[in-house]
C-alpha positions as CSV (number, residue, x, y, z in Angstrom):
1,X,0.0,0.0,0.0
2,X,1.3,3.4,-1.0
3,X,2.4,5.7,1.9
4,X,0.9,9.1,2.4
5,X,4.1,10.6,0.8
6,X,3.6,8.6,-2.4
7,X,0.0,9.9,-2.5
8,X,1.4,13.5,-2.2
9,X,4.0,12.8,-5.0
10,X,1.2,11.4,-7.2
11,X,-1.0,14.5,-6.5
12,X,-3.7,12.4,-4.8
13,X,-3.2,14.5,-1.6
14,X,-2.4,18.2,-1.8
15,X,0.7,19.7,-0.2
16,X,2.4,23.1,0.3
17,X,5.1,22.4,-2.2
18,X,8.4,24.1,-1.9
19,X,10.3,22.6,-4.8
20,X,10.8,19.4,-6.7
21,X,13.0,17.8,-9.3
22,X,12.8,14.4,-11.1
23,X,13.9,12.5,-8.0
24,X,12.9,14.6,-4.9
25,X,10.1,16.7,-3.4
26,X,10.2,19.3,-0.6
27,X,7.0,20.4,1.1
28,X,5.9,22.0,4.4
29,X,5.0,19.6,7.2
30,X,1.3,20.2,8.1
31,X,2.0,19.3,11.7
32,X,5.1,21.4,12.2
33,X,7.5,21.6,15.1
34,X,8.3,25.2,14.1
35,X,7.2,27.6,11.4
36,X,8.8,26.5,8.2
37,X,9.3,22.8,9.2
38,X,9.9,21.2,5.8
39,X,10.1,17.6,4.6
40,X,12.4,16.4,1.8
41,X,11.6,13.0,0.3
42,X,12.7,10.8,-2.6
43,X,9.8,10.5,-5.1
44,X,10.4,6.8,-5.2
45,X,9.0,4.9,-2.2
46,X,11.9,3.7,-0.1
47,X,11.1,2.8,3.5
48,X,14.4,3.4,5.3
49,X,17.0,6.2,4.7
50,X,19.9,3.7,4.7
51,X,18.1,1.5,2.1
52,X,18.6,4.3,-0.4
53,X,21.3,3.6,-3.1
54,X,24.4,5.8,-2.5
55,X,23.9,8.2,-5.5
56,X,20.2,8.8,-4.6
57,X,21.2,9.3,-0.9
58,X,23.8,11.9,-1.8
59,X,21.3,13.5,-4.1
60,X,18.7,13.7,-1.2
61,X,21.3,15.4,1.0
62,X,22.2,17.9,-1.7
63,X,18.6,18.6,-2.4
64,X,17.9,19.0,1.3
65,X,20.9,21.4,1.7
66,X,19.5,23.6,-1.1
67,X,16.1,23.7,0.5
68,X,17.6,24.4,4.0
69,X,19.6,27.4,2.7
70,X,16.4,28.9,1.2
71,X,14.5,28.0,4.4
72,X,17.0,29.8,6.6
73,X,16.7,33.0,4.4
74,X,12.9,32.8,4.5
75,X,12.3,32.1,8.2
76,X,14.0,33.9,11.1
77,X,15.9,31.3,13.1
78,X,19.3,30.7,14.6
79,X,19.9,27.7,12.3
80,X,18.0,25.0,10.4
81,X,18.2,21.6,12.1
82,X,18.0,18.3,10.3
83,X,16.5,15.0,11.6
84,X,15.9,11.6,10.1
85,X,13.6,9.6,12.3
86,X,11.6,7.4,10.0
87,X,9.0,5.9,12.3
88,X,6.0,8.0,11.6
89,X,5.8,7.3,7.8
90,X,7.3,4.3,6.1
91,X,9.0,6.4,3.5
92,X,12.5,7.8,3.9
93,X,12.4,11.6,4.6
94,X,14.5,14.4,6.0
95,X,13.0,16.9,8.4
96,X,14.4,20.5,8.1
97,X,13.3,22.5,11.1
98,X,14.1,26.2,11.7
99,X,15.5,26.3,15.2
100,X,15.7,29.0,17.9
101,X,15.8,26.5,20.8
102,X,16.4,22.8,21.2
103,X,12.8,22.0,22.1
104,X,11.8,22.6,18.5
105,X,13.6,19.3,17.6
106,X,11.8,17.2,20.1
107,X,8.7,16.5,18.0
108,X,6.5,17.2,21.1
109,X,5.5,20.8,20.8
110,X,3.7,21.7,17.6
111,X,2.9,25.0,15.9
112,X,-0.5,25.7,14.4
113,X,-0.7,27.6,11.1
114,X,-3.6,28.6,8.9
115,X,-3.8,27.7,5.2
116,X,-2.9,31.2,4.2
117,X,0.2,31.1,6.4
118,X,1.3,27.8,4.9
119,X,0.8,29.2,1.4
120,X,2.7,32.4,2.1
121,X,5.5,30.5,3.8
122,X,5.9,28.1,0.8
123,X,6.1,31.1,-1.6
124,X,8.6,32.9,0.6
125,X,10.9,29.8,0.7
126,X,10.5,29.3,-3.0
127,X,11.6,32.9,-3.6
128,X,15.0,32.1,-2.0
129,X,15.8,29.0,-4.0
130,X,18.8,29.5,-6.3
């Protein structure tokens, strides 16, 4: 059965898309730890991050770096943290989280944003992509 991320890749479920290329997709997390919390995923369904072939893994990290740089320009923060947890959705993914304090990486406190805020945030991040 396809994961929720494959349904997003296939356009069956909408997302607040940041960017994509032929192999990867970046979109805002709808249950964010902090404003700007972004997910970067391979478009091909691969359960675990370390099951990804080397070239695709390196590509995911390069793609995530590009998104993180734009994210840091768009959202006021001390830095962008990165986490790979992999338990909540059986599809390899990288969390990029704008950080001002360590608690924002704990996946316990969530931020609520309205649809308009998500849309404006996605556009702002997009505007900083090189």
